[in-house]
C-alpha positions in Angstrom: -0.2 0.4 0.2 0.9 3.8 -0.9 0.1 6.7 1.3 -0.1 9.8 -0.2 -0.3 13.1 1.7 -2.8 15.7 0.2 -5.0 13.5 -0.9 -8.1 14.7 0.8 -11.0 16.0 -1.4 -12.5 18.0 1.8 -12.4 21.4 2.7 -9.7 20.5 4.9 -6.8 19.3 2.7 -3.6 20.0 3.8 -4.4 20.0 7.7 -2.2 17.4 9.2 -3.7 15.6 12.1 -1.7 14.1 14.6 -4.3 11.0 16.6 -3.2 9.4 19.6 -6.1 6.6 20.1 -8.9 6.4 22.4 -12.5 5.4 22.5 -15.2 7.2 21.5 -16.0 10.7 20.7 -11.9 11.1 20.1 -12.2 8.8 17.0 -15.1 10.2 16.0 -13.8 13.4 16.1 -11.0 12.1 13.9 -13.6 10.6 11.8 -14.8 13.6 10.8 -12.3 16.1 10.5 -10.5 13.2 7.8 -13.9 12.8 6.3 -13.3 16.9 5.6 -10.2 16.5 3.7 -7.5 16.5 6.4 -4.2 14.1 6.8 -4.7 12.5 9.8 -2.4 9.6 11.5 -3.9 7.0 14.2 -1.0 6.2 16.7 -1.5 3.3 18.4 -0.6 1.1 21.5 0.8 -1.8 19.4 -2.8 -4.4 19.9 -5.3 -1.9 19.4 -8.2 -0.1 21.6 -10.1 -1.8 23.5 -13.5 -1.9 22.4 -12.0 -0.7 18.9 -10.5 -2.1 15.6 -11.5 -4.0 12.3 -12.5 -3.3 9.1 -16.0 -2.7 10.3 -14.8 0.1 13.3 -16.4 3.3 10.6 -15.1 5.4 13.7 -11.8 4.5 12.2 -12.1 5.2 8.9 -10.2 7.8 6.4 -6.7 7.2 7.9 -4.0 4.8 8.5 -3.6 2.9 11.8 -0.1 3.5 13.3 1.5 1.3 16.1 4.0 3.0 18.7 5.0 1.8 21.9 4.8 4.9 23.2 6.9 3.6 26.8 9.5 3.2 24.4 12.0 6.8 24.1 12.0 6.2 20.2 8.7 6.0 20.0 7.9 9.0 22.3 10.8 11.3 20.3 8.9 9.7 16.7 5.1 11.4 18.1 7.0 14.9 18.2 8.6 14.7 15.3 5.2 13.7 14.0 4.0 17.5 16.0 6.5 19.1 14.5 4.8 18.9 11.0 1.3 18.7 12.0 -1.5 21.5 12.5 -3.3 19.4 14.9 -3.0 16.8 18.0 -6.1 15.3 19.5 -5.9 12.8 22.7 -8.3 11.7 24.2 -6.9 10.6 27.8 -7.4 11.0 31.2 -6.3 14.4 32.0 -2.0 13.7 32.8 -1.4 11.0 30.7 0.1 12.4 28.2 2.1 14.6 30.3 3.2 11.3 31.5 4.4 10.3 28.2 6.0 12.7 27.5 3.7 14.0 24.8 1.8 16.4 26.7 0.4 20.3 25.5 4.2 21.6 26.7 6.6 18.8 25.3 4.2 19.1 21.9 4.1 23.1 21.8 7.7 23.3 22.3 8.0 21.4 19.1 5.6 23.4 16.9 4.3 26.6 18.4 1.2 26.9 15.9 -0.1 23.9 17.2 -3.9 23.4 17.9 -3.8 20.6 20.8 -7.1 19.0 21.2 -8.3 17.2 23.9 -11.3 15.2 24.9 -12.4 14.3 28.7 -15.5 13.5 29.9 -15.1 15.5 32.9 -13.0 18.7 31.6 -8.9 18.9 32.4 -10.1 20.5 36.0 -12.4 20.0 38.5 -12.8 17.8 41.1 -13.8 15.3 38.6 -11.4 15.3 36.5 -9.1 12.2 37.5 -11.9 10.0 38.0 -13.4 7.6 35.8 -17.2 8.0 33.8 -18.9 7.1 31.4 -21.4 9.2 29.0 -24.5 8.4 31.4 -22.5 9.9 34.2 -21.9 13.3 32.4 -24.9 14.0 31.0 -26.2 13.1 34.2 -24.4 16.2 36.3 -25.3 18.7 33.6 -29.2 18.5 34.1 -29.6 17.0 30.4 -30.2 12.8 31.4 -32.9 14.4 34.3 -35.0 15.4 31.3 -34.8 12.8 28.6 -37.5 10.3 27.8 -41.1 10.3 28.4 -41.0 7.7 31.1 -42.5 9.9 34.5 -40.6 7.0 36.9 -37.0 7.1 35.0 -35.2 9.1 32.6 -34.2 7.7 29.5 -30.6 7.4 28.0 -30.0 8.0 23.5 -26.8 5.4 23.6 -24.2 7.1 23.9 -25.4 9.9 20.8 -25.9 12.7 23.7 -22.8 13.2 25.7 -20.1 11.3 23.9 -20.6 12.4 20.3 -23.3 15.8 20.9 -21.3 17.7 23.4 -18.7 16.1 23.3 -16.7 15.0 19.7 -19.2 17.1 17.8 -17.7 20.3 20.5 -14.5 19.3 19.8 -14.0 19.7 16.4 -15.9 22.6 16.7 -13.1 23.7 19.2 -10.2 22.7 17.1 -11.6 24.1 13.4 -11.9 27.6 15.5 -8.7 27.7 17.2 -7.2 26.5 13.6 -8.6 29.3 12.0 -7.8 31.7 14.8 -3.7 30.3 14.8 -4.0 31.2 10.6 -4.1 34.7 12.4 -1.5 34.8 15.2 0.9 32.1 13.9 0.0 30.7 17.8 -1.4 27.5 19.1 -3.0 26.8 21.8 -4.5 23.9 24.2 -8.5 22.9 23.4 -10.2 21.5 26.6 -13.1 19.6 25.2 -15.3 18.4 27.7 -19.1 16.2 27.4 -20.1 18.3 30.7 -19.3 22.1 29.0 -20.5 20.7 25.0 -24.2 19.1 27.2 -24.9 21.6 28.9 -23.9 24.5 26.7 -25.9 21.6 23.8 -29.0 21.9 25.9 -29.1 26.1 26.3 -32.8 25.9 25.3 -34.1 23.8 28.2 -31.6 26.2 30.6 -33.7 28.8 28.2 -37.2 27.7 29.4 -36.7 27.0 33.0 -35.9 30.7 33.2 -38.7 31.5 31.1 -40.8 29.7 33.9 -42.7 28.3 32.1 -40.3 24.6 32.3 -41.3 22.1 34.4 -38.6 20.0 35.8 -40.7 16.5 35.0 -40.6 14.1 32.0 -42.9 14.1 29.3 -44.8 17.5 31.1 -43.3 20.0 28.3 -44.0 20.8 25.1 -41.3 19.0 23.3 -41.0 16.3 25.8 -44.4 14.2 24.7 -46.1 16.6 27.6 -48.1 17.9 24.1 -50.3 14.8 22.8 -49.4 16.2 19.1 -45.8 16.1 19.7 -45.2 12.6 20.7 -44.7 9.2 19.3 -47.9 6.4 18.9 -48.2 3.2 18.2 -49.6 1.7 14.8 -51.7 -1.5 14.6 -48.0 -3.8 13.5 -46.9 -2.6 16.8 -44.4 -0.2 15.2 -44.3 3.6 15.3 -45.0 6.8 14.1 -43.5 10.5 15.3 -45.8 13.4 15.7 -44.1 16.2 15.3 -47.4 19.3 14.9 -46.0 22.0 16.9 -47.4 25.0 14.7 -51.5 25.4 14.2 -51.2 25.4 10.1 -49.3 21.4 10.6 -51.3 20.5 13.5 -54.7 21.5 10.7 -53.1 19.3 8.5 -52.0 16.8 10.9 -56.1 16.5 12.0 -58.0 16.8 8.7 -55.5 13.3 7.9 -55.3 11.7 10.6 -59.1 11.9 10.6 -60.1 13.4 13.9 -60.9 16.9 12.7 -64.0 16.9 13.8 -64.0 14.9 17.1 -60.7 16.1 18.1 -61.0 18.7 21.7 -59.3 21.8 21.8 -55.1 21.4 21.6 -55.1 24.4 23.6 -56.7 23.4 26.2 -54.8 21.3 28.7 -57.4 19.6 30.5 -58.5 17.8 27.1 -54.5 16.8 26.7 -55.5 13.1 27.6 -59.0 13.0 26.0 -57.0 14.2 22.8 -54.2 11.9 23.2 -56.4 9.0 23.7 -58.1 9.7 20.7 -54.5 9.5 18.1 -53.1 6.3 20.1 -56.9 4.9 19.1 -56.6 6.2 15.2 -53.0 5.5 15.0 -53.7 1.9 16.4 -55.7 0.9 13.8 -53.7 0.5 10.7 -49.7 -0.2 10.2 -46.8 2.0 10.0 -46.8 1.5 5.8 -50.0 2.3 5.8 -50.2 6.1 7.8 -46.7 6.6 6.3 -48.5 6.6 2.5 -51.3 8.5 4.4 -49.1 11.6 5.4 -46.0 11.1 3.2 -45.2 14.5 1.5 -47.5 16.4 3.5 -46.5 19.4 6.0 -48.2 17.6 8.6 -45.0 16.7 10.3 -45.7 12.3 10.8 -42.6 10.4 9.6 -42.4 6.4 10.3 -40.2 6.1 12.9 -37.7 2.8 11.0 -34.4 0.9 12.8 -31.2 1.8 10.5 -31.0 -1.1 8.2 -34.0 0.0 6.4 -33.1 4.1 6.8 -30.5 3.3 4.2 -33.4 2.4 2.0 -35.6 5.3 2.4 -36.3 7.7 -0.6 -35.2 10.9 0.6 -32.6 8.7 2.6 -31.5 7.0 -0.4 -31.9 10.1 -2.8 -29.8 12.0 -1.0 -27.2 9.6 -1.0 -27.1 9.6 2.9 -25.4 6.4 3.4 -22.9 5.3 0.6 -21.4 1.9 0.3 -17.5 1.9 0.7 -15.4 -1.3 0.7 -18.2 -3.3 0.8 -19.5 -1.8 4.0 -22.8 0.7 3.6 -22.5 3.3 6.2 -23.1 7.4 6.2 -21.4 9.9 4.0 -19.7 12.6 5.1 -21.4 15.2 6.3 -22.1 18.4 6.1 -22.0 18.9 2.6 -20.4 21.5 0.3 -20.5 23.4 -3.0 -16.9 23.7 -4.1 -14.8 21.6 -2.1 -17.1 18.4 -1.6 -16.0 15.2 1.2 -15.5 12.0 0.0 -13.8 9.1 1.5 -10.8 7.3 1.6 -9.0 4.7 3.3 -11.7 2.1 5.0 -10.8 1.2 8.7 -7.2 -0.9 9.1 -8.1 -4.0 10.3 -5.9 -4.1 12.5 -3.7 -1.9 15.0 -0.6 -0.9 13.0 -1.5 -2.2 9.5 0.0 0.7 8.0 2.7 2.0 9.9 5.7 1.5 7.9 3.7 3.5 5.1 2.2 6.0 6.9 5.4 6.9 9.1 7.4 7.0 5.8 4.6 9.6 3.9 4.8 11.9 6.6 8.8 12.3 7.1 9.9 10.2 9.9 13.2 8.6 8.9 14.5 5.5 10.0 11.7 3.3 10.0 13.0 0.1 10.0 15.4 0.7 12.8 11.6 2.0 14.8 10.5 -1.6 13.7 13.7 -3.9 14.5 14.0 -1.8 18.1 9.6 -2.7 18.7 9.6 1.3 19.4 7.1 1.0 16.1 4.8 -2.4 14.8 3.9 -3.2 11.6 0.7 -5.3 11.9 
């Protein structure tokens, strides 16, 4: 395999990123950067990371995998050499870990004063929890976000790790990196981006904070406009055990909804809170009379703001998703296409995920201009899978 730099087609073409491999949000952030055209080199421990790896690990797509034993001074020096010619470094370890390795912000910025050093953690680099273990639901729990999720009044519901790891985590890390990168172009100075899932999730939930400040928000589930409290913004079961999503908030959309559902003449006043239970029951009874496919046929293409809820295996072939090519097949795997889209510097997929950690060690290090790659391999500082 020959690996060449500068082959990205997106707007970040020519931006060079060193990724110190982690799990969850940091590889997702580097997937985004690679999708946008950046040249990313993924530095992994020999043997790979827990819970990651293999040709189906889409979070690792778009960049080569290099295995370095960072307990070896020669491997540490190799990372610092990569940093000298990079624009960005991304790491997702607990605070203090990269410092102990010898590749912390001080060491890296000493080699490259314009470097953007992106740090991804759950709790952040500071605070009493900074060095404590945690996972997505723990982080979103203390932001006030998890408390309001779901429609079960007796317990919160957590949406996998979408809100914390990827919503408040990797997305905000990428945002911070791009902002710092833009600033460094004018100042010539790099900086550290402290991206914490608690910070991003709280920021992501700003509208709930606004509702609370207005005095019109109740801190309980299924009690507000957007959490299932309103019967016209909720999920309903169809006769075949599937579900429909209803978002008929605005009056003009609600009018279309009740007309097509067939309850226009019998529905209680939508503004009468005392009639909410009756309205919800009426809507539920109507949806239970037909299959999801039949209701989709009724509502599809209208302004009723109604859509069938389908699994990802079916989303691939949904007419709208298919028309926009939201999912594409690349190297034999159906996967989400790069997002967002650009009119001039369109993003395209490049390298598939590496089969094993270190699958492209030799080729990638040579492409990045590292000297004596053979000596690194012979000493065990670097490993070729």
